[in-house]
OpenMM code with the backbone's topology and positions (N, CA, C; nanometers):
from openmm import Vec3, app, unit

residues = "UNK UNK UNK UNK UNK UNK UNK UNK UNK UNK UNK UNK UNK UNK UNK UNK UNK UNK UNK UNK UNK UNK UNK UNK UNK UNK UNK UNK UNK UNK UNK UNK UNK UNK UNK UNK UNK UNK UNK UNK UNK UNK UNK UNK UNK UNK UNK UNK UNK UNK UNK UNK UNK UNK UNK UNK UNK UNK UNK UNK UNK UNK UNK UNK UNK UNK UNK UNK UNK UNK UNK UNK UNK UNK UNK UNK UNK UNK UNK UNK UNK UNK UNK UNK UNK".split()
positions = [
    Vec3(0.0843, -0.1174, 0.0000),
    Vec3(0.0000, 0.0000, 0.0000),
    Vec3(0.0892, 0.1242, 0.0000),
    Vec3(0.0452, 0.2275, -0.0670),
    Vec3(0.1180, 0.3539, -0.0724),
    Vec3(0.0748, 0.4401, 0.0458),
    Vec3(0.1744, 0.4997, 0.1134),
    Vec3(0.1452, 0.5918, 0.2227),
    Vec3(0.2118, 0.7256, 0.1942),
    Vec3(0.1511, 0.8294, 0.2464),
    Vec3(0.2094, 0.9627, 0.2398),
    Vec3(0.2567, 0.9926, 0.3809),
    Vec3(0.3884, 1.0054, 0.3963),
    Vec3(0.4463, 1.0249, 0.5284),
    Vec3(0.5690, 1.1135, 0.5201),
    Vec3(0.6280, 1.1409, 0.6367),
    Vec3(0.7439, 1.2284, 0.6421),
    Vec3(0.8717, 1.1451, 0.6457),
    Vec3(0.9730, 1.1950, 0.5772),
    Vec3(1.1053, 1.1351, 0.5765),
    Vec3(1.2008, 1.2388, 0.6341),
    Vec3(1.2720, 1.2030, 0.7401),
    Vec3(1.3554, 1.2999, 0.8095),
    Vec3(1.4889, 1.3204, 0.7387),
    Vec3(1.5239, 1.4480, 0.7259),
    Vec3(1.6565, 1.4874, 0.6803),
    Vec3(1.7042, 1.5941, 0.7770),
    Vec3(1.8046, 1.6684, 0.7415),
    Vec3(1.8542, 1.7704, 0.8323),
    Vec3(1.9605, 1.7116, 0.9236),
    Vec3(2.0055, 1.7926, 1.0172),
    Vec3(2.1124, 1.7483, 1.1056),
    Vec3(2.0612, 1.7287, 1.2473),
    Vec3(2.1501, 1.6882, 1.3335),
    Vec3(2.1146, 1.6632, 1.4728),
    Vec3(2.0577, 1.7904, 1.5357),
    Vec3(1.9428, 1.7772, 1.5991),
    Vec3(1.8714, 1.8851, 1.6667),
    Vec3(1.8208, 1.9945, 1.5725),
    Vec3(1.8266, 1.9715, 1.4427),
    Vec3(1.7703, 2.0623, 1.3421),
    Vec3(1.6925, 1.9798, 1.2407),
    Vec3(1.5749, 1.9326, 1.2802),
    Vec3(1.5010, 1.8436, 1.1897),
    Vec3(1.4457, 1.9170, 1.0683),
    Vec3(1.4343, 1.8437, 0.9601),
    Vec3(1.3729, 1.8903, 0.8372),
    Vec3(1.3112, 1.7670, 0.7741),
    Vec3(1.1879, 1.7769, 0.7321),
    Vec3(1.1170, 1.6600, 0.6821),
    Vec3(1.0716, 1.6808, 0.5382),
    Vec3(1.0935, 1.5786, 0.4554),
    Vec3(1.0344, 1.5752, 0.3228),
    Vec3(0.9049, 1.4965, 0.3352),
    Vec3(0.7999, 1.5444, 0.2729),
    Vec3(0.6732, 1.4713, 0.2697),
    Vec3(0.6735, 1.3927, 0.1394),
    Vec3(0.6654, 1.2596, 0.1522),
    Vec3(0.6842, 1.1728, 0.0377),
    Vec3(0.5718, 1.0715, 0.0261),
    Vec3(0.5520, 1.0241, -0.0958),
    Vec3(0.4649, 0.9090, -0.1210),
    Vec3(0.5575, 0.7896, -0.1357),
    Vec3(0.5328, 0.6863, -0.0566),
    Vec3(0.6207, 0.5707, -0.0564),
    Vec3(0.5419, 0.4438, -0.0282),
    Vec3(0.6011, 0.3317, -0.0598),
    Vec3(0.5425, 0.2029, -0.0257),
    Vec3(0.5518, 0.1869, 0.1257),
    Vec3(0.4478, 0.1383, 0.1878),
    Vec3(0.4445, 0.1304, 0.3340),
    Vec3(0.5481, 0.0335, 0.3889),
    Vec3(0.6003, -0.0560, 0.3061),
    Vec3(0.7006, -0.1519, 0.3521),
    Vec3(0.8413, -0.0950, 0.3542),
    Vec3(0.8628, 0.0203, 0.2911),
    Vec3(0.9954, 0.0817, 0.2888),
    Vec3(1.0276, 0.1457, 0.4232),
    Vec3(1.1560, 0.1634, 0.4485),
    Vec3(1.2003, 0.2285, 0.5710),
    Vec3(1.1593, 0.3757, 0.5691),
    Vec3(1.1627, 0.4389, 0.6867),
    Vec3(1.1204, 0.5784, 0.6979),
    Vec3(1.1971, 0.6686, 0.6025),
    Vec3(1.3294, 0.6534, 0.6001),
    Vec3(1.4131, 0.7376, 0.5148),
    Vec3(1.4580, 0.6642, 0.3886),
    Vec3(1.3888, 0.5566, 0.3549),
    Vec3(1.4259, 0.4759, 0.2393),
    Vec3(1.3745, 0.5335, 0.1088),
    Vec3(1.3645, 0.4473, 0.0103),
    Vec3(1.3238, 0.4879, -0.1240),
    Vec3(1.1805, 0.5388, -0.1240),
    Vec3(1.1574, 0.6457, -0.1981),
    Vec3(1.0218, 0.7003, -0.2087),
    Vec3(0.9800, 0.7026, -0.3548),
    Vec3(0.8497, 0.7041, -0.3763),
    Vec3(0.7961, 0.7108, -0.5116),
    Vec3(0.8002, 0.8530, -0.5654),
    Vec3(0.7662, 0.9486, -0.4777),
    Vec3(0.7609, 1.0883, -0.5206),
    Vec3(0.7705, 1.1791, -0.3994),
    Vec3(0.8428, 1.2894, -0.4141),
    Vec3(0.8527, 1.3902, -0.3095),
    Vec3(0.7421, 1.4925, -0.3328),
    Vec3(0.6587, 1.5141, -0.2304),
    Vec3(0.5403, 1.5985, -0.2456),
    Vec3(0.5546, 1.7358, -0.1817),
    Vec3(0.6550, 1.7545, -0.0999),
    Vec3(0.6749, 1.8828, -0.0345),
    Vec3(0.7685, 1.8678, 0.0828),
    Vec3(0.7678, 1.9686, 0.1710),
    Vec3(0.8533, 1.9631, 0.2880),
    Vec3(0.7864, 2.0291, 0.4073),
    Vec3(0.8377, 1.9977, 0.5256),
    Vec3(0.7927, 2.0561, 0.6518),
    Vec3(0.9163, 2.0920, 0.7327),
    Vec3(0.9243, 2.2184, 0.7741),
    Vec3(1.0362, 2.2676, 0.8536),
    Vec3(0.9810, 2.3136, 0.9886),
    Vec3(0.9875, 2.2289, 1.0929),
    Vec3(0.9296, 2.2652, 1.2222),
    Vec3(1.0049, 2.3758, 1.2939),
    Vec3(1.1276, 2.4053, 1.2535),
    Vec3(1.2070, 2.5086, 1.3202),
    Vec3(1.2141, 2.6375, 1.2389),
    Vec3(1.1214, 2.6581, 1.1469),
    Vec3(1.1227, 2.7770, 1.0615),
    Vec3(1.0997, 2.9025, 1.1448),
    Vec3(1.1798, 3.0039, 1.1171),
    Vec3(1.1664, 3.1329, 1.1848),
    Vec3(1.1748, 3.2439, 1.0811),
    Vec3(1.1190, 3.3575, 1.1151),
    Vec3(1.1268, 3.4733, 1.0261),
    Vec3(1.0593, 3.4505, 0.8931),
    Vec3(1.1348, 3.4722, 0.7857),
    Vec3(1.0807, 3.4618, 0.6501),
    Vec3(1.0853, 3.3200, 0.5938),
    Vec3(1.1365, 3.2248, 0.6699),
    Vec3(1.1447, 3.0867, 0.6217),
    Vec3(1.0054, 3.0266, 0.6073),
    Vec3(0.9885, 2.9431, 0.5084),
    Vec3(0.8605, 2.8776, 0.4821),
    Vec3(0.8533, 2.7495, 0.5654),
    Vec3(0.7559, 2.7367, 0.6562),
    Vec3(0.7499, 2.6162, 0.7384),
    Vec3(0.6907, 2.4943, 0.6678),
    Vec3(0.6032, 2.5165, 0.5702),
    Vec3(0.5365, 2.4040, 0.5041),
    Vec3(0.5098, 2.4388, 0.3583),
    Vec3(0.5459, 2.3450, 0.2703),
    Vec3(0.5165, 2.3627, 0.1281),
    Vec3(0.4728, 2.2273, 0.0748),
    Vec3(0.3574, 2.2237, 0.0096),
    Vec3(0.3022, 2.0998, -0.0438),
    Vec3(0.2536, 2.1206, -0.1863),
    Vec3(0.2694, 2.0191, -0.2679),
    Vec3(0.2104, 2.0169, -0.4014),
    Vec3(0.0751, 1.9477, -0.3872),
    Vec3(-0.0286, 2.0259, -0.3622),
    Vec3(-0.1608, 1.9708, -0.3298),
    Vec3(-0.2215, 1.8907, -0.4448),
    Vec3(-0.1885, 1.9266, -0.5690),
    Vec3(-0.2402, 1.8498, -0.6821),
    Vec3(-0.1891, 1.7062, -0.6770),
    Vec3(-0.0614, 1.6897, -0.6474),
    Vec3(-0.0037, 1.5562, -0.6401),
    Vec3(-0.0519, 1.4808, -0.5166),
    Vec3(-0.0710, 1.5518, -0.4049),
    Vec3(-0.1254, 1.4877, -0.2846),
    Vec3(-0.2650, 1.4356, -0.3143),
    Vec3(-0.3467, 1.5182, -0.3778),
    Vec3(-0.4820, 1.4755, -0.4141),
    Vec3(-0.4793, 1.3561, -0.5093),
    Vec3(-0.3837, 1.3562, -0.6026),
    Vec3(-0.3710, 1.2436, -0.6952),
    Vec3(-0.3432, 1.1149, -0.6187),
    Vec3(-0.2446, 1.1169, -0.5286),
    Vec3(-0.2093, 0.9956, -0.4555),
    Vec3(-0.3229, 0.9493, -0.3651),
    Vec3(-0.3938, 1.0429, -0.3030),
    Vec3(-0.5070, 1.0047, -0.2188),
    Vec3(-0.6164, 0.9423, -0.3050),
    Vec3(-0.6381, 0.9959, -0.4259),
    Vec3(-0.7394, 0.9384, -0.5148),
    Vec3(-0.7001, 0.7985, -0.5620),
    Vec3(-0.5706, 0.7695, -0.5626),
    Vec3(-0.5222, 0.6369, -0.6018),
    Vec3(-0.5225, 0.5379, -0.4851),
    Vec3(-0.5663, 0.5838, -0.3666),
    Vec3(-0.5778, 0.4941, -0.2523),
    Vec3(-0.4687, 0.5078, -0.1488),
    Vec3(-0.3839, 0.6091, -0.1605),
    Vec3(-0.2766, 0.6263, -0.0631),
    Vec3(-0.3336, 0.6704, 0.0720),
    Vec3(-0.2751, 0.6177, 0.1782),
    Vec3(-0.3146, 0.6545, 0.3140),
    Vec3(-0.2139, 0.7550, 0.3684),
    Vec3(-0.2618, 0.8537, 0.4429),
    Vec3(-0.1711, 0.9509, 0.5035),
    Vec3(-0.1412, 0.9113, 0.6468),
    Vec3(-0.0204, 0.9449, 0.6914),
    Vec3(0.0133, 0.9209, 0.8314),
    Vec3(-0.0633, 1.0227, 0.9155),
    Vec3(-0.0685, 0.9999, 1.0456),
    Vec3(-0.1428, 1.0899, 1.1339),
    Vec3(-0.0886, 1.2319, 1.1281),
    Vec3(0.0434, 1.2470, 1.1327),
    Vec3(0.1047, 1.3803, 1.1325),
    Vec3(0.0826, 1.4508, 0.9983),
    Vec3(0.0945, 1.3792, 0.8908),
    Vec3(0.0731, 1.4404, 0.7590),
    Vec3(-0.0728, 1.4803, 0.7423),
    Vec3(-0.1656, 1.3988, 0.7918),
    Vec3(-0.3079, 1.4335, 0.7847),
    Vec3(-0.3346, 1.5631, 0.8596),
    Vec3(-0.2709, 1.5818, 0.9755),
    Vec3(-0.2870, 1.7049, 1.0527),
    Vec3(-0.2285, 1.8238, 0.9767),
    Vec3(-0.1128, 1.8057, 0.9137),
    Vec3(-0.0518, 1.9131, 0.8355),
    Vec3(-0.1399, 1.9509, 0.7169),
    Vec3(-0.1984, 1.8512, 0.6496),
    Vec3(-0.2878, 1.8788, 0.5369),
    Vec3(-0.4103, 1.9570, 0.5822),
    Vec3(-0.4660, 1.9182, 0.6968),
    Vec3(-0.5834, 1.9872, 0.7505),
    Vec3(-0.5494, 2.1320, 0.7868),
    Vec3(-0.4351, 2.1527, 0.8528),
    Vec3(-0.3935, 2.2879, 0.8902),
    Vec3(-0.3637, 2.3723, 0.7671),
    Vec3(-0.3032, 2.3121, 0.6657),
    Vec3(-0.2719, 2.3833, 0.5425),
    Vec3(-0.3995, 2.4239, 0.4692),
    Vec3(-0.4987, 2.3350, 0.4659),
    Vec3(-0.6265, 2.3666, 0.4009),
    Vec3(-0.6970, 2.4804, 0.4725),
    Vec3(-0.6907, 2.4813, 0.6062),
    Vec3(-0.7529, 2.5887, 0.6829),
    Vec3(-0.6818, 2.7216, 0.6588),
    Vec3(-0.5498, 2.7185, 0.6472),
    Vec3(-0.4735, 2.8407, 0.6223),
    Vec3(-0.5007, 2.8967, 0.4837),
    Vec3(-0.5146, 2.8081, 0.3846),
    Vec3(-0.5439, 2.8522, 0.2483),
    Vec3(-0.6838, 2.9103, 0.2401),
    Vec3(-0.7792, 2.8474, 0.3108),
    Vec3(-0.9167, 2.8971, 0.3101),
    Vec3(-0.9284, 3.0334, 0.3789),
    Vec3(-0.8474, 3.0557, 0.4809),
    Vec3(-0.8512, 3.1823, 0.5546),
    Vec3(-0.7882, 3.2962, 0.4743),
    Vec3(-0.6963, 3.2629, 0.3844),
    Vec3(-0.6254, 3.3661, 0.3075),
    Vec3(-0.7069, 3.4195, 0.1939),
] * unit.nanometer
topology = app.Topology()
chain = topology.addChain("A")
for resn in residues:
    res = topology.addResidue(resn, chain)
    for name in ("N", "CA", "C"):
        topology.addAtom(name, app.Element.getBySymbol(name[0]), res)
């Protein structure tokens, strides 16, 4: 099954996550099918904390991909922010 989840990059104590579509059997930081965006939890100032390609996310969800709990929360928060703008 395809899942949409976060893959950690960055350095020690400075996390940075790529949001990827991957086979659920792959390791967290293993091979991915497609990179859909990123999440930077330590973003400050003018840095962008979250960027997603919503068209591709919608495509993968329409194909049956399941989102992880954290990614589902990020998608919900992003949709609310876009609607408010």
